[in-house]
C-alpha positions, 0 to 999 in steps of 0.5 A: 675115023676118030676112035672113041669110046665109052664105058658105064660103071655104077657107084650106088645110085650114081652112073660114071661114063668113061669117056676116051679117045676124040668126041666130035661130030662122028663119034657124038652120037655114042655119047649120046646114046649112053646118056640117053639109056641111063635117063630111060632107065631113070638114072639122072646122077650121072658123072661124065669121067673125061681122064681119058679123052683127048679131044671134044669139038663143039658137037662133043660139048652140045651132047651135054649142053642136049641133055642137062634141062632133062636130066636136071628137071629129073632130079638129076644132074650131070658133073664132070670129073678128072679133065685133062688140062686142054680139055678143061681150058676148052670148056672154061673157055665157053662158060661151062664152070657157070653150069656144070660143076666140074671136079678134079677127083670123081669120088669127089662128084660122087659125094656131092651127089650122095650128100644132095640125095633126099 
């Protein structure tokens, strides 16, 4: 069984979900729940920190696609940070950098939310 964990931190109006382990069809429900909980609480400025993620499958990628329209329709966004090179290559191959902002450093993503806040 794959090991996967999410943990939530807050920075002002921005929510950061740290993900670690292997994100696949068996573990993606955990991430879906974490994102849905934030949306339900009206927290739509979301950063996913990938620094401890080892592996992502198409099911894991699908989680982000399933929420992005809803989050953006509520005035928020999902940004990615601290992505290991092998994970970034998967995202890059699928064209994700055209749809999502990807930052080397979580603090840059937080700053971006703060400067775009109305």
